[in-house]
ZADO-1210 file (C-alpha; in nm, 4 decimals, padded with zeros to 6 digits):
<atoms>
<atom x="09.9661" y="11.4402" z="09.9357" code="MET" pos="1"/>
<atom x="09.7950" y="11.5564" z="10.2542" code="ASP" pos="2"/>
<atom x="09.8434" y="11.3957" z="10.5951" code="SER" pos="3"/>
<atom x="09.5141" y="11.2020" z="10.5817" code="ARG" pos="4"/>
<atom x="09.6079" y="11.0505" z="10.2458" code="ASP" pos="5"/>
<atom x="09.9536" y="10.9610" z="10.3788" code="ARG" pos="6"/>
<atom x="09.7995" y="10.8089" z="10.6942" code="ASP" pos="7"/>
<atom x="09.5538" y="10.6070" z="10.4831" code="ASP" pos="8"/>
<atom x="09.8295" y="10.4796" z="10.2542" code="ARG" pos="9"/>
<atom x="10.0334" y="10.3712" z="10.5561" code="GLU" pos="10"/>
<atom x="09.7284" y="10.1989" z="10.7090" code="ALA" pos="11"/>
<atom x="09.6483" y="10.0196" z="10.3819" code="VAL" pos="12"/>
<atom x="10.0067" y="09.8959" z="10.3493" code="GLU" pos="13"/>
<atom x="10.0084" y="09.7871" z="10.7147" code="ARG" pos="14"/>
<atom x="09.6874" y="09.5859" z="10.6599" code="CYS" pos="15"/>
<atom x="09.8320" y="09.4140" z="10.3514" code="VAL" pos="16"/>
<atom x="10.1556" y="09.3344" z="10.5355" code="ARG" pos="17"/>
<atom x="09.9561" y="09.2035" z="10.8333" code="ASP" pos="18"/>
<atom x="09.7778" y="08.9652" z="10.5952" code="TYR" pos="19"/>
<atom x="10.1004" y="08.8231" z="10.4511" code="PHE" pos="20"/>
<atom x="10.3001" y="08.8233" z="10.7740" code="GLU" pos="21"/>
<atom x="10.0140" y="08.6557" z="10.9618" code="ALA" pos="22"/>
<atom x="10.0086" y="08.3849" z="10.6932" code="TRP" pos="23"/>
<atom x="10.3815" y="08.3232" z="10.7158" code="TYR" pos="24"/>
<atom x="10.3857" y="08.3332" z="11.0980" code="GLN" pos="25"/>
<atom x="10.0720" y="08.1244" z="11.1554" code="GLY" pos="26"/>
<atom x="09.9075" y="08.4128" z="11.3446" code="ASP" pos="27"/>
<atom x="09.5336" y="08.3492" z="11.3044" code="ALA" pos="28"/>
<atom x="09.4268" y="08.6470" z="11.5197" code="ALA" pos="29"/>
<atom x="09.6333" y="08.8863" z="11.3098" code="ARG" pos="30"/>
<atom x="09.4943" y="08.7301" z="10.9912" code="MET" pos="31"/>
<atom x="09.1372" y="08.7783" z="11.1128" code="ARG" pos="32"/>
<atom x="09.2095" y="09.1465" z="11.1895" code="ARG" pos="33"/>
<atom x="09.3368" y="09.2023" z="10.8329" code="ALA" pos="34"/>
<atom x="09.0358" y="09.0461" z="10.6612" code="LEU" pos="35"/>
<atom x="08.6831" y="09.1685" z="10.6060" code="HIS" pos="36"/>
<atom x="08.4294" y="08.8991" z="10.7081" code="PRO" pos="37"/>
<atom x="08.2987" y="08.8998" z="10.3477" code="GLU" pos="38"/>
<atom x="08.6412" y="08.8265" z="10.1938" code="LEU" pos="39"/>
<atom x="08.6384" y="08.6731" z="09.8462" code="ALA" pos="40"/>
<atom x="08.9847" y="08.5332" z="09.7729" code="LYS" pos="41"/>
<atom x="09.0450" y="08.3772" z="09.4341" code="ARG" pos="42"/>
<atom x="09.3518" y="08.2016" z="09.3039" code="GLY" pos="43"/>
<atom x="09.3998" y="08.1250" z="08.9354" code="TYR" pos="44"/>
<atom x="09.6259" y="07.8249" z="08.9130" code="LEU" pos="45"/>
<atom x="09.6848" y="07.4980" z="08.7405" code="GLU" pos="46"/>
<atom x="09.4953" y="07.2045" z="08.8880" code="VAL" pos="47"/>
<atom x="09.5274" y="06.8630" z="08.7233" code="ASP" pos="48"/>
<atom x="09.6725" y="07.0184" z="08.4081" code="GLY" pos="49"/>
<atom x="09.4036" y="07.2857" z="08.3626" code="ALA" pos="50"/>
<atom x="09.3668" y="07.6410" z="08.4888" code="LEU" pos="51"/>
<atom x="09.1038" y="07.6755" z="08.7580" code="ALA" pos="52"/>
<atom x="08.9834" y="07.9185" z="09.0218" code="LEU" pos="53"/>
<atom x="09.0522" y="07.8314" z="09.3832" code="ALA" pos="54"/>
<atom x="08.8155" y="08.0025" z="09.6271" code="ARG" pos="55"/>
<atom x="08.8732" y="08.0970" z="09.9895" code="GLU" pos="56"/>
<atom x="08.6769" y="08.2879" z="10.2509" code="THR" pos="57"/>
<atom x="08.7775" y="08.4824" z="10.5578" code="SER" pos="58"/>
<atom x="08.7029" y="08.1805" z="10.7764" code="ASP" pos="59"/>
<atom x="08.9000" y="07.9377" z="10.5597" code="SER" pos="60"/>
<atom x="09.1996" y="08.1739" z="10.5494" code="MET" pos="61"/>
<atom x="09.1961" y="08.2042" z="10.9281" code="VAL" pos="62"/>
<atom x="09.1676" y="07.8250" z="10.9586" code="ASP" pos="63"/>
<atom x="09.4562" y="07.7606" z="10.7163" code="PHE" pos="64"/>
<atom x="09.6644" y="08.0213" z="10.8990" code="THR" pos="65"/>
<atom x="09.5914" y="07.8536" z="11.2328" code="GLN" pos="66"/>
<atom x="09.7010" y="07.5207" z="11.0817" code="LEU" pos="67"/>
<atom x="10.0334" y="07.6801" z="10.9851" code="GLY" pos="68"/>
<atom x="10.0058" y="07.6251" z="10.6098" code="VAL" pos="69"/>
<atom x="10.1962" y="07.9490" z="10.5381" code="GLY" pos="70"/>
<atom x="10.4698" y="07.8723" z="10.7907" code="THR" pos="71"/>
<atom x="10.6067" y="07.6108" z="10.5513" code="LYS" pos="72"/>
<atom x="10.7355" y="07.8903" z="10.3233" code="THR" pos="73"/>
<atom x="11.1080" y="07.9376" z="10.3834" code="SER" pos="74"/>
<atom x="11.2240" y="08.2708" z="10.5277" code="ALA" pos="75"/>
<atom x="11.4106" y="08.3712" z="10.2110" code="GLU" pos="76"/>
<atom x="11.0890" y="08.3353" z="10.0070" code="ARG" pos="77"/>
<atom x="10.8813" y="08.5571" z="10.2386" code="ARG" pos="78"/>
<atom x="11.0004" y="08.8939" z="10.1098" code="SER" pos="79"/>
<atom x="10.7352" y="09.1091" z="09.9481" code="LEU" pos="80"/>
<atom x="10.6822" y="09.4384" z="09.7765" code="THR" pos="81"/>
<atom x="10.3546" y="09.6211" z="09.8378" code="VAL" pos="82"/>
<atom x="10.2475" y="09.8878" z="09.5897" code="ARG" pos="83"/>
<atom x="09.9400" y="10.0961" z="09.6696" code="ILE" pos="84"/>
<atom x="09.7916" y="10.1407" z="09.3226" code="ASP" pos="85"/>
<atom x="09.4993" y="10.3639" z="09.4168" code="ASP" pos="86"/>
<atom x="09.3183" y="10.4974" z="09.7189" code="LEU" pos="87"/>
<atom x="08.9867" y="10.6766" z="09.6787" code="TYR" pos="88"/>
<atom x="08.7692" y="10.7655" z="09.9748" code="GLY" pos="89"/>
<atom x="08.6884" y="10.4379" z="10.1474" code="ASN" pos="90"/>
<atom x="08.8365" y="10.1944" z="09.8932" code="ILE" pos="91"/>
<atom x="09.1911" y="10.1040" z="09.7946" code="ALA" pos="92"/>
<atom x="09.3765" y="09.8627" z="09.5718" code="THR" pos="93"/>
<atom x="09.7287" y="09.7247" z="09.6051" code="ALA" pos="94"/>
<atom x="09.9580" y="09.4883" z="09.4178" code="THR" pos="95"/>
<atom x="10.1844" y="09.2506" z="09.6074" code="VAL" pos="96"/>
<atom x="10.4859" y="09.0805" z="09.4526" code="ASP" pos="97"/>
<atom x="10.6814" y="08.8096" z="09.6289" code="SER" pos="98"/>
<atom x="10.8960" y="08.5141" z="09.5269" code="PRO" pos="99"/>
<atom x="10.5839" y="08.2988" z="09.5687" code="VAL" pos="100"/>
<atom x="10.2795" y="08.5092" z="09.4694" code="TYR" pos="101"/>
<atom x="10.1496" y="08.7967" z="09.2600" code="ARG" pos="102"/>
<atom x="09.8360" y="08.9169" z="09.4352" code="GLU" pos="103"/>
<atom x="09.5922" y="09.1990" z="09.3642" code="TYR" pos="104"/>
<atom x="09.4287" y="09.3170" z="09.6858" code="VAL" pos="105"/>
<atom x="09.1164" y="09.5325" z="09.7307" code="HIS" pos="106"/>
<atom x="09.0486" y="09.6950" z="10.0660" code="LEU" pos="107"/>
<atom x="08.7644" y="09.8875" z="10.2294" code="VAL" pos="108"/>
<atom x="08.7670" y="10.1274" z="10.5204" code="ARG" pos="109"/>
<atom x="08.5515" y="09.9956" z="10.8064" code="THR" pos="110"/>
<atom x="08.4838" y="10.1417" z="11.1522" code="PRO" pos="111"/>
<atom x="08.7655" y="09.9116" z="11.2743" code="GLU" pos="112"/>
<atom x="09.0109" y="10.0275" z="11.0055" code="GLY" pos="113"/>
<atom x="09.1168" y="09.9068" z="10.6617" code="TRP" pos="114"/>
<atom x="09.0242" y="09.5459" z="10.5797" code="ARG" pos="115"/>
<atom x="09.0902" y="09.3214" z="10.2796" code="ILE" pos="116"/>
<atom x="08.7665" y="09.2382" z="10.1004" code="VAL" pos="117"/>
<atom x="08.8861" y="09.0842" z="09.7685" code="ASN" pos="118"/>
<atom x="09.2040" y="08.9265" z="09.6377" code="THR" pos="119"/>
<atom x="09.3078" y="08.7625" z="09.3119" code="LEU" pos="120"/>
<atom x="09.6398" y="08.5785" z="09.3007" code="TRP" pos="121"/>
<atom x="09.8487" y="08.3280" z="09.1145" code="GLN" pos="122"/>
<atom x="10.1790" y="08.1613" z="09.1893" code="PRO" pos="123"/>
<atom x="10.4882" y="08.3172" z="09.0371" code="THR" pos="124"/>
<atom x="10.7107" y="08.1100" z="08.8142" code="THR" pos="125"/>
<atom x="10.9522" y="08.0960" z="09.1102" code="ASN" pos="126"/>
<atom x="10.6873" y="07.9190" z="09.3176" code="ALA" pos="127"/>
<atom x="10.6978" y="07.6105" z="09.1003" code="LEU" pos="128"/>
</atoms>
């Protein structure tokens, strides 16, 4: 692994951690920095007894973060493992496991740095 690849992997992980930590800390500015303006976030979860897709945008994630929705998660449930699955040129993918979520995260390199452009998540069995 060359130094650029190592630097990119560190930057990708930092962006993913910024996203989660911003959510848990209610830091809307940090959340906005982690997200691409064209974010497509999808959750696959049970709603009224049936599986359904929940959809969020960059703006809605920033708004929910500002409202402190993520701050309600207890400190012991905020741990996470970030695995960089692949990094190729200007795109990357990562998997995040936590006591609350399993989330697949796609990132793109922008002039401002790595940003999250797509996510797909569902609650873990521990979240219930």
